[in-house]
C-alpha positions as CSV (number, residue, x, y, z in Angstrom):
1,X,-105.7,-1.6,-0.9
2,X,-109.2,-2.3,0.2
3,X,-111.4,0.4,-1.3
4,X,-111.3,-0.9,-4.9
5,X,-110.2,-4.0,-6.8
6,X,-106.4,-4.1,-7.5
7,X,-105.2,-4.9,-10.9
8,X,-102.8,-7.5,-9.5
9,X,-102.7,-9.7,-6.4
10,X,-99.2,-11.1,-5.8
11,X,-99.0,-14.5,-4.2
12,X,-95.6,-15.6,-2.9
13,X,-93.7,-17.2,0.0
14,X,-92.5,-14.7,2.6
15,X,-88.9,-16.0,2.2
16,X,-88.9,-14.3,-1.3
17,X,-90.1,-10.9,-0.1
18,X,-86.9,-9.0,-1.2
19,X,-87.4,-10.2,-4.8
20,X,-91.1,-9.7,-4.7
21,X,-90.6,-6.1,-3.5
22,X,-88.6,-5.4,-6.6
23,X,-91.3,-6.9,-8.8
24,X,-94.0,-4.8,-7.1
25,X,-92.0,-1.7,-7.7
26,X,-91.6,-2.5,-11.4
27,X,-95.3,-3.4,-11.9
28,X,-96.4,-0.2,-10.2
29,X,-94.0,1.8,-12.4
30,X,-95.8,0.2,-15.4
31,X,-99.0,1.8,-14.0
32,X,-100.6,-1.3,-12.4
33,X,-102.1,-1.2,-8.9
34,X,-100.7,-4.1,-6.9
35,X,-101.9,-5.7,-3.7
36,X,-99.5,-7.9,-1.7
37,X,-99.4,-8.8,2.0
38,X,-96.8,-6.2,2.9
39,X,-99.8,-3.8,2.5
40,X,-101.8,-5.5,5.2
41,X,-102.8,-3.1,8.0
42,X,-102.6,-4.2,11.7
43,X,-105.5,-6.0,13.3
44,X,-107.1,-9.4,13.6
45,X,-108.8,-9.6,10.2
46,X,-105.7,-10.2,8.0
47,X,-107.1,-13.5,6.7
48,X,-110.3,-11.8,5.6
49,X,-108.2,-8.9,4.1
50,X,-106.1,-11.4,2.0
51,X,-109.2,-13.3,0.9
52,X,-111.1,-10.1,-0.1
53,X,-108.3,-8.8,-2.3
54,X,-107.5,-12.3,-3.7
55,X,-111.2,-12.6,-4.8
56,X,-111.4,-9.1,-6.3
57,X,-108.1,-8.7,-8.1
58,X,-108.2,-8.8,-11.9
59,X,-105.1,-10.9,-12.2
60,X,-103.3,-13.1,-9.6
61,X,-99.5,-13.5,-10.2
62,X,-98.2,-16.6,-8.4
63,X,-94.4,-16.6,-7.9
64,X,-93.1,-20.2,-8.0
65,X,-89.7,-20.4,-6.3
66,X,-87.6,-22.9,-4.3
67,X,-89.5,-21.7,-1.2
68,X,-93.0,-21.7,-2.6
69,X,-92.9,-25.1,-4.2
70,X,-91.6,-26.7,-0.9
71,X,-93.5,-28.1,2.0
72,X,-94.0,-24.7,3.6
73,X,-95.6,-23.3,0.4
74,X,-99.1,-24.6,1.1
75,X,-100.6,-21.1,1.5
76,X,-99.3,-20.1,-2.0
77,X,-100.8,-23.2,-3.5
78,X,-104.2,-22.4,-1.9
79,X,-104.1,-18.9,-3.4
80,X,-103.1,-20.3,-6.8
81,X,-106.0,-22.7,-6.7
82,X,-108.4,-19.9,-5.9
83,X,-107.0,-17.9,-8.8
84,X,-107.4,-20.9,-11.2
85,X,-111.0,-21.2,-10.2
86,X,-111.6,-17.5,-11.2
87,X,-109.5,-17.9,-14.3
88,X,-107.1,-15.1,-13.3
89,X,-104.1,-17.3,-12.6
90,X,-100.7,-16.0,-14.0
91,X,-97.7,-18.1,-12.9
92,X,-94.1,-16.9,-13.0
93,X,-90.8,-18.5,-12.0
94,X,-88.1,-16.7,-10.1
95,X,-86.1,-19.9,-9.6
96,X,-85.5,-22.9,-11.9
97,X,-88.4,-25.0,-10.5
98,X,-91.4,-26.8,-11.8
99,X,-94.8,-25.7,-10.4
100,X,-96.5,-28.2,-8.1
101,X,-98.8,-30.8,-9.5
102,X,-102.0,-29.3,-10.7
103,X,-100.5,-25.9,-11.5
104,X,-98.4,-26.6,-14.6
105,X,-101.1,-26.5,-17.2
106,X,-100.4,-22.9,-17.9
107,X,-96.7,-22.3,-18.7
108,X,-95.0,-20.2,-16.1
109,X,-93.3,-17.1,-17.4
110,X,-89.6,-16.9,-16.5
111,X,-87.9,-14.2,-14.5
112,X,-84.8,-16.2,-13.7
113,X,-81.9,-13.9,-12.9
114,X,-84.0,-10.7,-13.3
115,X,-82.4,-7.6,-11.8
116,X,-85.4,-5.3,-11.8
117,X,-84.9,-3.9,-15.3
118,X,-88.3,-3.0,-16.7
119,X,-87.0,-3.3,-20.3
120,X,-86.1,-6.9,-19.7
121,X,-88.0,-9.1,-22.2
122,X,-89.1,-11.5,-19.4
123,X,-90.6,-8.7,-17.4
124,X,-92.3,-7.2,-20.4
125,X,-93.9,-10.5,-21.2
126,X,-95.4,-10.6,-17.7
127,X,-96.6,-7.0,-18.1
128,X,-98.2,-7.8,-21.4
129,X,-99.8,-10.9,-19.9
130,X,-101.3,-8.8,-17.1
131,X,-102.6,-6.2,-19.6
132,X,-104.2,-9.0,-21.7
133,X,-105.8,-10.5,-18.5
134,X,-107.3,-7.2,-17.5
135,X,-108.5,-6.1,-20.9
136,X,-109.5,-9.5,-22.3
137,X,-107.6,-8.8,-25.5
138,X,-104.2,-10.1,-26.6
139,X,-101.3,-7.6,-26.4
140,X,-99.4,-7.5,-29.7
141,X,-95.8,-6.2,-29.3
142,X,-94.0,-5.7,-32.7
143,X,-90.6,-7.0,-33.1
144,X,-88.0,-4.2,-32.9
145,X,-86.0,-3.6,-36.0
146,X,-82.5,-5.0,-36.1
147,X,-80.1,-2.0,-35.9
148,X,-76.6,-1.9,-37.1
149,X,-74.1,-0.9,-34.4
150,X,-73.6,2.9,-34.3
151,X,-70.0,3.9,-34.9
152,X,-68.7,6.9,-33.1
153,X,-66.6,9.0,-35.5
154,X,-63.8,10.7,-33.8
155,X,-60.6,12.1,-35.4
156,X,-57.5,10.1,-34.1
157,X,-54.5,12.5,-34.1
158,X,-52.5,11.1,-31.2
159,X,-49.9,9.5,-33.3
160,X,-49.4,5.8,-34.2
161,X,-51.1,4.5,-31.0
162,X,-53.6,7.2,-30.1
163,X,-56.3,6.8,-27.4
164,X,-59.8,6.0,-28.7
165,X,-63.1,5.9,-26.9
166,X,-64.5,3.3,-24.6
167,X,-65.7,0.0,-26.2
168,X,-68.7,-1.7,-24.7
169,X,-68.9,-5.5,-24.6
170,X,-71.3,-6.9,-27.1
171,X,-73.3,-10.1,-27.5
172,X,-71.3,-13.2,-28.5
173,X,-68.3,-12.8,-26.2
174,X,-69.5,-15.2,-23.5
175,X,-68.1,-18.5,-24.8
176,X,-64.8,-16.8,-25.6
177,X,-64.3,-15.1,-22.3
178,X,-65.8,-17.4,-19.7
179,X,-63.4,-17.7,-16.8
180,X,-62.6,-21.3,-15.7
181,X,-60.7,-20.4,-12.6
182,X,-62.4,-20.9,-9.2
183,X,-64.0,-17.8,-7.8
184,X,-61.9,-15.8,-5.4
185,X,-63.6,-15.8,-2.0
186,X,-63.5,-12.0,-1.7
187,X,-64.7,-11.1,-5.2
188,X,-67.8,-9.3,-6.4
189,X,-69.6,-8.0,-9.5
190,X,-71.7,-4.9,-8.9
191,X,-74.4,-5.0,-11.6
192,X,-76.1,-1.8,-12.9
193,X,-79.1,-0.9,-10.7
194,X,-82.4,-1.1,-12.5
195,X,-84.1,2.2,-13.3
196,X,-87.7,1.8,-12.1
197,X,-88.5,5.6,-12.3
198,X,-90.6,5.3,-15.4
199,X,-88.3,7.8,-17.2
200,X,-85.4,6.4,-19.3
201,X,-83.7,9.7,-18.9
202,X,-83.1,8.7,-15.2
203,X,-81.0,5.7,-16.1
204,X,-77.8,7.6,-15.6
205,X,-78.7,8.0,-12.0
206,X,-79.3,4.3,-11.3
207,X,-76.3,3.3,-13.3
208,X,-74.2,6.0,-11.6
209,X,-75.2,4.8,-8.1
210,X,-73.9,1.3,-9.0
211,X,-70.7,2.9,-10.4
212,X,-70.2,4.8,-7.2
213,X,-70.6,1.7,-5.1
214,X,-68.3,-0.3,-7.4
215,X,-65.6,2.4,-7.2
216,X,-65.9,2.6,-3.4
217,X,-65.4,-1.1,-3.0
218,X,-62.5,-1.2,-5.3
219,X,-60.7,1.5,-3.3
220,X,-60.9,-0.6,-0.1
221,X,-58.3,-3.2,-1.0
222,X,-58.6,-6.8,-0.1
223,X,-61.5,-7.2,-2.6
224,X,-61.6,-8.2,-6.3
225,X,-64.1,-5.9,-7.9
226,X,-65.1,-6.6,-11.5
227,X,-65.1,-3.6,-13.8
228,X,-68.1,-1.7,-15.1
229,X,-68.2,-2.9,-18.7
230,X,-68.2,-6.6,-17.8
231,X,-70.8,-6.0,-15.1
232,X,-73.1,-4.3,-17.5
233,X,-72.6,-7.0,-20.1
234,X,-74.0,-9.8,-17.8
235,X,-76.8,-7.7,-16.2
236,X,-79.5,-10.0,-17.5
237,X,-78.0,-13.3,-16.5
238,X,-78.9,-15.2,-13.3
239,X,-76.5,-15.0,-10.4
240,X,-74.8,-18.4,-10.7
241,X,-74.2,-17.8,-14.4
242,X,-72.7,-14.4,-13.7
243,X,-70.5,-15.9,-11.0
244,X,-69.2,-18.5,-13.4
245,X,-68.6,-16.1,-16.3
246,X,-66.8,-13.5,-14.2
247,X,-65.2,-15.7,-11.6
248,X,-66.7,-14.0,-8.6
249,X,-68.2,-15.3,-5.4
250,X,-70.8,-12.5,-4.8
251,X,-73.0,-10.3,-6.9
252,X,-74.6,-7.0,-5.8
253,X,-77.7,-6.0,-7.6
254,X,-80.5,-3.5,-7.0
255,X,-83.0,-1.0,-8.3
256,X,-83.7,2.7,-8.0
257,X,-87.0,4.5,-8.2
258,X,-87.1,8.2,-8.0
259,X,-89.9,10.7,-7.6
260,X,-89.8,14.4,-6.7
261,X,-90.3,13.6,-3.0
262,X,-88.7,10.1,-2.6
263,X,-85.8,7.9,-3.7
264,X,-86.4,4.2,-3.1
265,X,-83.3,2.0,-3.4
266,X,-83.4,-1.8,-3.1
267,X,-80.1,-3.7,-2.8
268,X,-79.3,-7.4,-2.6
269,X,-76.0,-9.2,-2.0
270,X,-76.2,-12.6,-3.6
271,X,-74.0,-15.7,-3.1
272,X,-72.8,-16.5,-6.6
273,X,-72.4,-20.2,-5.9
274,X,-75.9,-20.9,-4.6
275,X,-78.0,-17.9,-5.7
276,X,-79.1,-17.3,-2.1
277,X,-79.4,-13.8,-0.6
278,X,-76.7,-12.9,1.8
279,X,-78.0,-9.5,2.6
280,X,-80.9,-7.3,1.4
281,X,-82.2,-3.9,2.3
282,X,-84.6,-1.3,1.1
283,X,-84.2,2.4,1.6
284,X,-87.0,5.0,1.3
285,X,-85.4,8.4,1.7
286,X,-85.5,12.0,0.6
287,X,-83.8,12.5,-2.8
288,X,-80.9,14.3,-1.1
289,X,-80.0,11.1,0.9
290,X,-78.8,9.2,-2.2
291,X,-75.2,9.6,-1.2
292,X,-75.8,8.3,2.3
293,X,-77.6,5.3,0.8
294,X,-74.8,4.3,-1.5
295,X,-72.2,4.8,1.3
296,X,-74.2,2.6,3.6
297,X,-74.6,-0.1,0.9
298,X,-70.8,-0.1,0.2
299,X,-70.0,-0.3,3.9
300,X,-72.5,-3.2,4.5
301,X,-71.3,-5.1,1.5
302,X,-67.7,-4.6,2.4
303,X,-68.3,-5.8,6.0
304,X,-70.1,-8.9,4.7
305,X,-67.2,-9.8,2.5
306,X,-64.1,-8.7,4.4
307,X,-65.1,-8.1,8.0
308,X,-65.4,-4.9,10.1
309,X,-64.1,-1.7,8.5
310,X,-61.5,0.4,10.3
311,X,-61.4,4.2,10.0
312,X,-59.0,4.1,7.0
313,X,-61.4,1.8,5.1
314,X,-64.4,4.0,5.9
315,X,-62.5,7.0,4.6
316,X,-61.6,5.2,1.4
317,X,-65.2,4.6,0.6
318,X,-65.9,8.3,0.4
319,X,-62.5,9.4,-1.0
320,X,-62.8,12.2,-3.6
321,X,-66.5,12.4,-3.2
322,X,-69.1,14.9,-2.1
323,X,-71.9,15.3,0.4
324,X,-73.9,17.4,-2.1
325,X,-76.4,15.2,-3.9
326,X,-76.9,17.8,-6.7
327,X,-73.2,18.0,-7.3
328,X,-72.9,14.2,-7.5
329,X,-75.9,14.1,-9.9
330,X,-74.1,16.5,-12.2
331,X,-70.9,14.3,-12.2
332,X,-73.0,11.2,-12.9
333,X,-74.3,13.0,-16.0
334,X,-70.8,13.8,-17.1
335,X,-69.9,10.1,-16.9
336,X,-73.0,9.1,-18.8
337,X,-71.8,11.3,-21.7
338,X,-68.6,9.2,-21.8
339,X,-65.6,10.7,-23.6
340,X,-67.7,12.3,-26.2
341,X,-67.6,11.9,-29.9
342,X,-68.3,15.6,-30.8
343,X,-67.2,19.0,-29.7
344,X,-70.7,19.7,-28.3
345,X,-70.7,16.6,-26.0
346,X,-67.2,17.5,-24.7
347,X,-68.3,21.1,-24.0
348,X,-71.3,19.7,-22.2
349,X,-69.1,17.6,-20.0
350,X,-67.0,20.6,-19.1
351,X,-70.1,22.7,-18.3
352,X,-71.6,19.9,-16.1
353,X,-68.3,19.4,-14.2
354,X,-68.0,23.2,-13.7
355,X,-71.6,23.3,-12.3
356,X,-70.7,20.4,-9.9
357,X,-67.6,22.4,-8.7
358,X,-69.7,25.5,-8.1
359,X,-72.0,23.4,-5.9
360,X,-69.0,21.8,-4.0
361,X,-65.6,23.4,-4.6
362,X,-64.0,20.5,-2.7
363,X,-65.3,17.7,-4.9
364,X,-62.2,16.1,-6.2
365,X,-63.8,13.7,-8.6
366,X,-65.5,16.7,-10.4
367,X,-62.1,18.1,-11.1
368,X,-60.9,14.8,-12.4
369,X,-63.9,14.7,-14.8
370,X,-63.2,18.3,-15.9
371,X,-59.5,17.5,-16.5
372,X,-60.4,14.5,-18.6
373,X,-62.9,16.5,-20.7
374,X,-60.4,19.4,-21.3
375,X,-57.7,16.9,-22.3
376,X,-60.1,15.4,-24.8
377,X,-61.0,18.8,-26.2
378,X,-57.3,19.7,-26.6
379,X,-56.4,16.4,-28.2
380,X,-59.2,16.1,-30.7
381,X,-61.2,19.3,-31.2
382,X,-58.9,22.3,-30.6
383,X,-58.3,24.3,-33.9
384,X,-54.9,25.7,-33.2
385,X,-51.7,25.0,-31.2
386,X,-52.4,28.0,-29.0
387,X,-55.8,26.7,-28.0
388,X,-54.4,23.3,-27.4
389,X,-51.8,24.7,-25.0
390,X,-54.5,26.8,-23.2
391,X,-56.8,23.8,-22.8
392,X,-54.0,21.6,-21.5
393,X,-53.0,24.2,-19.0
394,X,-56.6,24.2,-17.7
395,X,-56.7,20.4,-17.6
396,X,-53.4,20.3,-15.7
397,X,-54.8,22.9,-13.2
398,X,-58.0,20.8,-12.7
399,X,-56.0,17.6,-12.1
400,X,-53.7,19.3,-9.7
401,X,-56.6,20.6,-7.7
402,X,-58.1,17.1,-7.5
403,X,-54.8,15.8,-6.2
404,X,-54.5,18.6,-3.7
405,X,-58.1,17.8,-2.4
406,X,-57.6,14.0,-2.4
407,X,-53.9,13.0,-2.6
408,X,-54.8,9.3,-2.4
409,X,-57.3,9.3,-5.3
410,X,-55.7,7.2,-8.0
411,X,-57.9,8.7,-10.8
412,X,-56.6,12.2,-10.0
413,X,-53.0,11.1,-10.5
414,X,-54.0,9.3,-13.7
415,X,-55.5,12.6,-15.0
416,X,-52.2,14.4,-14.2
417,X,-50.3,11.7,-16.1
418,X,-52.5,12.0,-19.1
419,X,-52.0,15.7,-19.3
420,X,-48.3,15.4,-18.9
421,X,-48.1,12.7,-21.6
422,X,-50.0,14.9,-24.1
423,X,-47.7,17.8,-23.3
424,X,-44.7,15.4,-23.9
425,X,-43.6,15.8,-20.3
426,X,-42.5,12.2,-20.0
427,X,-40.8,12.0,-16.6
428,X,-43.8,13.6,-14.9
429,X,-46.2,11.4,-16.9
430,X,-44.4,8.3,-15.7
431,X,-44.1,9.4,-12.1
432,X,-47.9,10.2,-11.9
433,X,-49.0,7.0,-13.6
434,X,-46.9,4.9,-11.2
435,X,-48.5,6.8,-8.3
436,X,-51.9,6.2,-9.7
437,X,-51.2,2.4,-10.1
438,X,-50.0,2.2,-6.5
439,X,-53.2,3.9,-5.2
440,X,-55.7,2.2,-7.5
441,X,-54.4,-1.3,-8.4
442,X,-58.0,-2.5,-8.8
443,X,-59.3,0.2,-11.2
444,X,-59.5,-1.1,-14.8
445,X,-59.5,2.4,-16.1
446,X,-56.3,3.3,-14.3
447,X,-54.7,0.0,-15.3
448,X,-55.4,0.5,-19.0
449,X,-53.9,4.0,-18.8
450,X,-51.0,2.5,-17.0
451,X,-50.4,-0.1,-19.6
452,X,-50.4,2.5,-22.4
453,X,-48.0,4.8,-20.6
454,X,-45.6,2.2,-19.3
455,X,-45.4,0.7,-22.8
456,X,-44.3,4.1,-24.2
457,X,-42.1,5.3,-21.5
458,X,-40.8,2.4,-19.4
459,X,-41.1,-1.4,-20.0
460,X,-43.4,-3.2,-22.4
461,X,-43.0,-6.3,-20.3
462,X,-44.3,-4.4,-17.2
463,X,-47.0,-2.9,-19.4
464,X,-48.1,-6.4,-20.4
465,X,-48.5,-7.5,-16.8
466,X,-50.6,-4.4,-16.1
467,X,-52.8,-5.1,-19.2
468,X,-53.4,-8.7,-18.0
469,X,-54.5,-7.3,-14.6
470,X,-57.0,-5.0,-16.3
471,X,-58.4,-8.0,-18.3
472,X,-58.7,-10.1,-15.1
473,X,-60.8,-7.3,-13.6
474,X,-62.9,-6.4,-16.7
475,X,-62.7,-9.4,-19.0
476,X,-65.6,-8.3,-21.3
477,X,-64.1,-4.8,-21.9
478,X,-62.8,-4.5,-25.4
479,X,-60.5,-1.6,-24.4
480,X,-58.6,-3.9,-22.1
481,X,-57.9,-6.3,-24.9
482,X,-57.1,-3.5,-27.3
483,X,-54.4,-2.1,-24.9
484,X,-52.9,-5.6,-24.6
485,X,-52.7,-5.8,-28.4
486,X,-50.8,-2.5,-28.4
487,X,-48.3,-3.8,-25.8
488,X,-47.8,-7.0,-27.7
489,X,-47.1,-5.0,-30.9
490,X,-44.4,-3.1,-29.0
491,X,-42.9,-6.4,-28.0
492,X,-43.0,-7.6,-31.7
493,X,-45.2,-10.5,-30.6
494,X,-47.3,-10.2,-33.7
495,X,-49.3,-13.5,-33.5
496,X,-50.4,-12.8,-30.0
497,X,-51.2,-9.2,-30.9
498,X,-53.5,-10.5,-33.6
499,X,-55.2,-12.8,-31.1
500,X,-55.8,-9.9,-28.6
501,X,-57.0,-7.6,-31.3
502,X,-59.5,-10.2,-32.7
503,X,-60.8,-10.7,-29.2
504,X,-61.4,-7.0,-28.8
505,X,-63.3,-7.0,-32.1
506,X,-65.4,-10.0,-31.2
507,X,-66.5,-8.1,-28.1
508,X,-67.0,-4.7,-29.8
509,X,-67.1,-5.0,-33.6
510,X,-67.5,-1.2,-33.9
511,X,-64.0,-0.6,-32.5
512,X,-62.5,0.4,-35.9
513,X,-59.2,1.5,-34.5
514,X,-58.4,-2.1,-33.5
515,X,-58.2,-2.9,-37.2
516,X,-55.1,-0.7,-37.3
517,X,-53.4,-2.9,-34.6
518,X,-54.4,-6.1,-36.2
519,X,-53.2,-4.8,-39.6
520,X,-49.9,-3.7,-38.1
521,X,-49.3,-7.2,-36.6
522,X,-50.2,-8.8,-39.9
523,X,-47.8,-6.5,-41.8
524,X,-45.1,-7.4,-39.2
525,X,-45.7,-11.1,-40.2
526,X,-45.5,-10.3,-43.9
527,X,-49.2,-11.1,-44.5
528,X,-49.6,-8.1,-46.9
529,X,-53.1,-8.7,-48.4
530,X,-54.6,-9.5,-45.0
531,X,-53.0,-6.4,-43.5
532,X,-54.5,-4.3,-46.4
533,X,-58.0,-5.7,-45.6
534,X,-57.7,-4.6,-42.0
535,X,-56.5,-1.1,-42.9
536,X,-59.3,-0.6,-45.3
537,X,-61.8,-1.7,-42.6
538,X,-60.9,1.5,-40.6
539,X,-62.7,3.6,-43.2
540,X,-61.9,5.4,-46.4
541,X,-60.0,8.7,-46.0
542,X,-59.2,8.0,-42.4
543,X,-55.7,9.3,-41.3
544,X,-54.6,5.9,-40.2
545,X,-56.0,4.2,-43.3
546,X,-53.9,6.4,-45.5
547,X,-50.8,6.3,-43.3
548,X,-50.8,2.5,-43.0
549,X,-51.5,1.9,-46.7
550,X,-48.5,4.3,-47.4
551,X,-46.3,2.2,-45.2
552,X,-47.6,-1.0,-46.7
553,X,-46.9,0.3,-50.2
554,X,-43.3,1.2,-49.2
555,X,-42.8,-2.3,-47.6
556,X,-43.8,-3.9,-51.0
557,X,-41.4,-1.6,-53.0
558,X,-44.3,0.4,-54.5
559,X,-42.7,3.8,-54.1
560,X,-45.3,5.5,-56.4
561,X,-48.1,4.1,-54.3
562,X,-46.5,5.3,-51.0
563,X,-45.9,8.7,-52.4
564,X,-49.5,8.9,-53.6
565,X,-50.8,8.0,-50.1
566,X,-48.4,10.5,-48.6
567,X,-49.6,13.3,-50.9
568,X,-53.2,12.5,-50.2
569,X,-52.5,12.5,-46.4
570,X,-50.7,15.8,-46.5
571,X,-53.5,17.4,-48.6
572,X,-56.0,16.2,-46.0
573,X,-54.1,16.8,-42.7
574,X,-51.5,19.5,-43.4
575,X,-48.9,19.7,-40.7
576,X,-51.1,17.8,-38.1
577,X,-49.8,14.3,-39.1
578,X,-46.1,14.9,-39.4
579,X,-45.4,11.8,-37.3
580,X,-47.3,9.6,-39.8
581,X,-45.3,11.2,-42.6
582,X,-42.1,10.2,-40.8
583,X,-43.3,6.6,-40.6
584,X,-43.9,6.4,-44.4
585,X,-40.5,8.1,-45.1
586,X,-38.8,5.6,-42.8
587,X,-40.4,2.7,-44.6
588,X,-39.2,4.1,-48.0
589,X,-35.7,4.4,-46.7
590,X,-35.7,8.2,-46.9
591,X,-33.9,8.8,-43.7
592,X,-33.2,12.6,-44.0
593,X,-36.9,13.2,-44.9
594,X,-38.0,11.0,-42.1
595,X,-36.0,13.0,-39.5
596,X,-37.2,16.2,-41.1
597,X,-40.8,15.1,-40.5
598,X,-40.0,14.1,-36.9
599,X,-38.5,17.5,-36.3
600,X,-41.7,19.1,-37.6
601,X,-43.7,16.8,-35.2
602,X,-41.4,17.9,-32.3
603,X,-42.0,21.6,-33.1
604,X,-45.7,21.1,-33.2
605,X,-45.6,18.9,-30.0
606,X,-47.3,16.1,-31.9
607,X,-48.7,13.6,-29.3
608,X,-47.7,10.8,-31.7
609,X,-44.1,11.2,-30.4
610,X,-45.0,9.3,-27.3
611,X,-44.6,6.1,-29.5
612,X,-41.1,7.0,-30.6
613,X,-39.3,4.3,-28.5
614,X,-41.6,1.4,-29.5
615,X,-42.8,2.1,-33.0
616,X,-41.8,-0.8,-35.3
617,X,-42.4,1.5,-38.4
618,X,-39.4,3.6,-37.3
619,X,-37.1,0.6,-37.0
620,X,-35.4,1.4,-40.3
621,X,-34.0,4.7,-38.8
622,X,-33.6,3.5,-35.2
623,X,-29.8,2.9,-35.6
624,X,-29.1,6.4,-36.9
625,X,-27.4,8.6,-34.2
626,X,-30.0,11.2,-34.9
627,X,-32.7,8.9,-33.4
628,X,-30.9,8.6,-30.0
629,X,-30.4,12.4,-30.0
630,X,-34.1,12.9,-30.6
631,X,-35.0,10.6,-27.7
632,X,-32.6,12.6,-25.5
633,X,-34.2,15.9,-26.6
634,X,-37.6,14.6,-25.7
635,X,-36.3,13.6,-22.3
636,X,-37.6,10.0,-22.4
637,X,-37.1,8.3,-19.0
């Protein structure tokens, strides 16, 4: 920029250019004009060009790093001294260094470990300092109000161990979950890419690009790829801290900036032990080239970590995907919505998936997303058994289409298994989840589904091994610890189940369903009052609160209290919760009534029946011949 004074002149050592490029992008997205030496045009007057812009800029940001404070950083020190003379000097630190003598009077603002996120407090402090320097007035930024965690309300009708929504790792889990084992040499965490587009609504795209790269790397085999939840949780830490906490040797980070005409993606592969860059690249392409960009990044990262890729590995990177950028954008929006806590959000997921399929009828992952959304609608929001059956038939068809398009896509087989489990087709559910686990042994989502299904249908010991694998890949994901608590309950390992459940709650305090698991384990140990506290933490009037308090009353010989809970539950849920009624009747010793309720559950195809083999609350009737007959009728493997 030579025609007018820039807001900012950026002084840095050329070794740091990849990091400085990201800072330039973020500052420009804030509305500042920035001059740095990458903008120098050809010719012999580059010294004069630098000097003219240095002397005219309203603010000079000097980046102190390992490189710029060293012997080769004399040019940066010269520029910093000129900025001091003009009283426009603004020092920042990208590495844990002290500015050279003579430049430490003004405290350097820290950007240690910054990944390009403009909402990061460190970056916002720099932006505010620039505004203050330009305007001559201090920038006052009010403290944001402290907000209580928002709890997603969703009816849980899938029996004694129903599937709840995704829990996101929260603050405070670090000390608990820091991994002490040495980092695996071929292990990586893919952090969310920073959204530099200036529109918070575009965050789904930058996050989604990181998700796509993470999934592609996990499909390759030979790499340990940390799951999304844990990667999101450490996004604001520096590289070496991330490597220590997650036990990885490499970190991939980046940023995305979109405009109507261009998508700019920066990506950096960082050595987790030293914090040094192993590979960096910037892409300036048309918006429709986003898929090629993420594929190229995945291939280059994989090559850097595990060597040259053969044809099979290259095919795995794009497995189940699409070449249509609009179709992929629609699927990224589906994922951003998550499982959905309302009928409207689930319908939106289905509509977006359908739109992606219209764009590309061969997009296997779009069918997986559609199947998952339809299964959610059937399990939680369908008003009648007829509509449940219709939705499950659609979900099954979508999952089968995904498998037909991409037979080696583990998530497609997991979707088929989930539909079969909800339909009480247990042999098929077990067959598909085993296929899914074989194809996607490094996908935490597949592993958690596998742990749940194997616990119900096969072996709780095997399910425990799968749950531990999921935790190893996504240690800061509360869902992984919740599923482990479920498995430990099935094994009657109550003390360990309490520990796993408490860990899930420390990560994600809003995970109310986990209180059910902790309460069940406490009840199994005879700690009645503590169990009651956990059950009441779920929420008044909740199906599981009433059902568990009914069982607790029966266990303490309070028949009147158990009958009262049972009546309240029936008035609220009608025939929907027959499985829970059976649990209370079993605890009361009313065997005939318990089996009558289980028969009602069977006629209604209550998904709660998946727990029949492992439910401790049904132990009082387990020795009755009618129980074995019921298992046989349900065709448990």
